[in-house]
N, C-alpha and C positions, 0 to 999 in steps of 0.2 A: 557593351561591357568590355572593359579593358582586360587583355590577356596578360598573364604573367608566365614567366618561364618556370620550369619545374624546380629549379634551384631556389628561386625567390619564394615559390609556394612552400617548399619544405622549411625555409627559414621563417616564414610567417607562421606556419603551423607550430614550429618549435617555440616561437615567441609566445604564442597564445597558450600552449600547454604549460609553459613555465609560470603562467599567471594563475593556474588552477591551484586552489587550496585543497589538498587531500585531507580527508578526515583521519583522526588518529584511531588506533586500534580500540581504545576505550570508547570513543564516540560511536564507532561501528557496532560494538558490542551492546552499548546502551540502547541505541535505536533498534537493533534487532530484537532485544528483549522486549522493548516497548511494543513493537509490532506484534510479537507473539501474545503479549498480554491483551492488547486491544482485539486481536482476532479471537481469543478465548472469551473475552467479555461479550463480544458481538455474537458469538455462537450461543452463549448462555442466554442472552437476551432474546434472540430469535427462537430458541427452543422453548422458552417460557411463553412467548407470544403464540407460538404454534400450539402449545398445550392449552392455552386460554381459548383460542379460537376453536380447537377441537372440542373442548368441554362445552362451550357455548352452542356449537352446532349439534352436539349430542342432546343437549337439553331441548333445543328447539325442535329437532326431528323426533325426539322421544315424546314430545307433547302431541304429535300427530298420530302416534301409534295406539 
């Protein structure tokens, strides 16, 4: 592997960082809101699945009593 001196390394890093396209404040806000919405929907879904499984188990176990 070829070695580069620290000055060349810093120049290469700066060149690569300049190519990065940073998101706008609006994009960050929208994606953050979408993450919270998806997390809430997922929580509701799994809560409903949990209730359904619990109800089914209570019916099955209640039949043996």
